C-alpha positions in Angstrom: 6.5 35.7 -10.0 8.6 32.6 -8.9 8.6 29.1 -11.4 5.7 27.8 -12.5 5.4 23.5 -10.6 6.4 21.2 -12.1 3.3 18.4 -13.2 3.9 14.8 -13.1 1.5 12.3 -13.9 1.2 10.4 -11.4 -0.5 6.7 -12.9 -0.6 4.5 -9.2 -3.2 3.2 -7.3 -5.1 4.6 -4.4 -6.4 3.3 -1.2 -9.1 4.6 1.4 -6.2 3.5 3.8 -3.2 2.8 3.8 0.3 4.7 3.1 1.0 3.5 0.0 1.0 4.5 -4.1 -0.8 7.9 -4.6 -1.8 8.6 -0.3 2.7 8.9 -0.3 3.1 9.9 -3.8 1.1 13.8 -2.9 2.0 14.6 0.1 6.1 13.9 -1.0 5.6 15.6 -4.2 3.9 18.5 -2.7 6.6 19.1 -0.1 9.1 19.3 -3.1 7.3 22.1 -5.4 5.5 19.9 -7.3 2.0 19.6 -8.2 0.8 15.6 -8.4 -1.9 15.0 -11.4 -2.8 11.4 -10.3 -4.4 9.2 -12.4 -5.2 6.1 -10.2 -5.0 2.8 -11.8 -7.6 1.0 -9.4 -8.9 2.0 -6.0 -8.4 -0.1 -3.1 -10.6 -0.2 0.2 -6.6 -1.0 2.1 -3.8 -2.0 0.8 -3.6 -5.4 0.0 -0.9 -6.1 3.1 -2.2 -7.4 6.4 -5.9 -6.3 6.0 -7.4 -9.1 4.2 -8.7 -8.9 1.1 -9.4 -5.4 0.0 -12.7 -3.9 -2.3 -10.8 -3.4 -5.4 -12.4 -1.6 -8.9 -10.3 -0.9 -11.7 -10.0 1.6 -13.7 -9.0 0.5 -17.0 -12.0 2.3 -19.0 -11.8 5.9 -17.1 -7.7 6.1 -18.9 -8.6 6.8 -22.3 -11.0 10.0 -21.9 -8.6 11.4 -18.9 -6.1 11.8 -20.9 -7.7 13.0 -24.0 -9.5 15.7 -22.3 -6.0 16.7 -20.7 -4.6 16.9 -24.4 -7.4 19.2 -25.2 -7.3 21.0 -22.8 -3.3 21.4 -23.8 -2.1 20.0 -20.2 1.3 19.1 -20.1 3.5 17.5 -18.0 7.2 17.6 -16.5 7.4 13.9 -15.9 5.4 10.9 -16.0 6.1 8.1 -12.7 3.7 4.4 -12.8 3.4 2.3 -9.8 1.6 -0.8 -8.8 -1.4 -1.7 -11.6 -4.3 -4.4 -12.0 -3.9 -6.5 -14.1 -1.0 -6.9 -17.4 -4.1 -5.2 -19.8 -3.9 -2.0 -17.7 0.2 -2.0 -18.0 -0.4 -2.7 -21.6 -2.6 0.6 -21.5 0.0 2.6 -19.4 2.1 1.8 -21.9 0.6 3.2 -24.6 -0.1 6.4 -22.2 3.8 6.6 -21.2 4.9 6.3 -24.6 2.0 8.9 -25.7 4.0 11.6 -23.2 6.6 14.3 -24.8 8.3 14.5 -21.0 11.8 12.8 -21.2 12.0 12.0 -17.1 9.2 8.9 -17.3 10.3 7.1 -14.5 8.7 3.9 -14.3 8.5 1.6 -10.5 8.4 -2.4 -11.8 5.8 -3.2 -8.5 5.2 -6.8 -9.3 6.5 -8.5 -5.7 9.2 -8.6 -2.4 11.2 -11.1 -0.6 11.7 -14.1 -3.6 7.6 -14.0 -4.5 5.2 -12.0 -7.1 2.9 -10.0 -5.0 -0.9 -11.7 -5.2 -2.3 -12.2 -8.8 1.0 -11.9 -10.2 2.9 -13.6 -12.5 4.8 -14.2 -15.6 2.6 -13.2 -17.8 1.9 -9.8 -15.8 6.5 -10.0 -16.1 6.3 -9.9 -19.9 4.0 -7.0 -19.9 5.7 -4.9 -17.6 9.2 -5.8 -19.6 7.4 -4.2 -22.0 6.5 -1.1 -20.3 10.1 -0.1 -18.8 11.2 -0.1 -22.3 9.8 3.0 -22.4 11.5 4.4 -19.3 14.0 7.1 -18.6 14.6 5.1 -14.7 13.2 2.6 -12.6 13.0 1.6 -9.3 12.3 -1.9 -8.5 13.7 -3.6 -5.0 16.2 -6.2 -5.7 12.8 -9.4 -5.8 11.6 -7.6 -8.6 15.5 -6.8 -10.4 15.8 -10.8 -10.1 11.9 -11.1 -11.8 12.9 -8.7 -14.8 16.7 -10.4 -15.1 14.9 -14.0 -15.5 17.0 -15.2 -12.6 16.3 -17.3 -9.5 16.2 -14.9 -5.9 18.5 -15.3 -3.9 18.8 -13.5 -0.2 23.2 -14.1 0.4 25.1 -10.7 -0.9 26.5 -10.2 -4.3 29.7 -9.2 -5.7 30.3 -6.5 -6.8 31.0 -7.2 -10.1 27.7 -9.4 -10.8 25.5 -6.4 -9.4 27.2 -4.1 -11.9 26.3 -7.2 -14.0 22.7 -7.3 -12.9 22.6 -3.5 -13.9 23.7 -3.4 -17.2 21.8 -6.0 -18.3 18.1 -4.3 -17.1 19.6 -1.2 -18.6 19.5 -2.9 -21.9 15.8 -3.5 -21.4 15.6 0.2 -21.9 15.8 3.2 -19.4 19.2 5.2 -19.2 19.2 4.8 -15.0 18.7 2.1 -13.5 18.1 2.0 -9.7 18.0 -1.1 -6.7 16.8 -1.6 -3.1 17.3 -3.3 -0.8 20.8 -4.7 -1.8 23.0 -6.4 0.4 26.5 -6.2 -0.1 29.2 -8.2 -0.7 30.1 -7.4 2.9 27.1 -7.9 4.5 25.2 -4.8 4.6 22.1 -3.3 2.5 21.8 -0.4 0.6 20.3 0.9 -2.4 22.7 1.5 -6.1 22.0 3.4 -9.0 22.9 2.5 -12.9 23.7 5.8 -15.5 24.0 3.4 -18.9 25.2 7.1 -20.1 28.5 7.0 -18.3 28.8 3.8 -17.7 29.3 5.1 -13.1 27.5 3.2 -10.6 26.6 4.6 -7.0 25.9 2.8 -4.0 24.6 4.3 -0.6 24.8 2.1 2.8 21.8 2.0 5.0 20.3 0.8 8.3 18.7 -2.3 8.7 15.5 -3.2 10.6 14.5 -6.3 11.1 10.4 -5.5 9.5 8.8 -4.5 6.1 6.4 -2.0 5.8 4.2 -1.5 2.5 4.8 1.9 0.7 8.7 1.8 1.6 9.6 1.5 -2.5 6.2 4.2 -3.1 8.4 6.7 -1.6 11.6 6.4 -2.1 10.6 6.7 -5.7 8.4 9.5 -5.0 11.5 11.2 -3.1 13.8 10.1 -6.0 11.3 11.6 -8.8 11.3 15.0 -6.9 14.6 15.2 -6.8 16.0 14.7 -10.3 12.7 17.0 -11.2 15.2 19.6 -8.9 17.5 19.5 -11.0 19.2 17.1 -9.1 21.6 13.8 -10.0 21.5 10.8 -10.0 23.9 9.9 -7.0 22.4 13.1 -5.2 18.7 12.2 -5.4 19.9 8.0 -4.6 21.4 9.6 -1.5 18.4 11.8 -0.8 15.8 9.1 -1.2 17.9 6.4 1.0 18.5 8.5 3.5 14.5 10.4 3.8 13.5 6.8 4.5 15.8 5.3 6.6 15.3 8.7 8.8 11.5 7.6 8.6 11.6 3.9 8.9 13.6 4.6 11.7 11.1 6.7 13.6 8.4 4.2 12.8 10.3 1.4 14.2 11.2 2.6 17.3 7.8 4.5 18.0 6.6 0.2 17.9 3.4 0.9 16.0 1.2 -1.4 13.9 3.7 -2.7 10.6 0.2 -2.6 8.4 -0.6 1.0 8.7 2.8 1.8 6.8 5.7 4.4 7.2 5.3 7.8 9.1 6.9 9.4 7.2 5.4 12.5 7.6 7.1 13.8 10.6 9.9 14.0 8.4 8.7 15.1 5.3 10.4 18.6 6.9 13.5 17.3 6.3 12.5 17.2 2.4 11.4 20.9 2.7 14.7 22.8 4.2 17.7 20.3 2.2 18.5 19.2 5.8 19.5 15.7 4.1 22.9 15.6 2.9 23.2 12.6 0.1 26.8 10.3 1.4 26.0 8.0 -2.3 29.4 7.1 -3.3 30.8 6.4 -7.0 31.8 1.9 -6.4 
């Protein structure tokens, strides 16, 4: 008999329509041989980008009873992954849930904003709760906007010098996590890429990607899901950074040239075989 599939407690929202959050995490991790055990933070009719005001249902009241039953059933997880949350009260609840889990690999995607701005309904009060949450994380995966928010710095769309970028990554690691991964960075040479910092070894890694003039909902969810799958497969952070970036890049490229409605998100399904076949070779490098 083979090894049992790793189990991830995935705390994120669930949309009736939209390639975001649990709708992308479940198929990606399944392809990578990981079992996703969803704990939905809320239910939405659609994702929040482009379809007007969706119907939402906050599921905070269900979290403790669900977790209690899981614990009574002696169900243990190899990892915990948290993403989008409805409000700061829910962030506090999720923080307690994450603290209660013995798994070392705790990934927090601090979903708060993009393009230099908070998402609707989020603000500085929410930010403070998120900081307390990421203090419990082993790895965080903010985009560049969320990184600036966490650092309390004014968002800049210009390129970042290497020394400044390293300083920012260290400051984020000071909040708590061992690994800090920041996406959609513009380097000092004008190229786009993703970066990672390993606090324990004081090493920095980066990888460039081809930038397309479009922003698809769910990109961060796809990236974080692949990253988690790689780390559960014992890949190191350098390899995980490269594979996650290349998978997102190939999926975005396919979607962009297909010319489909941006609101429908990334057509990552046709690229899933690449995760299973190990055809993605990490091109990340130390800097």
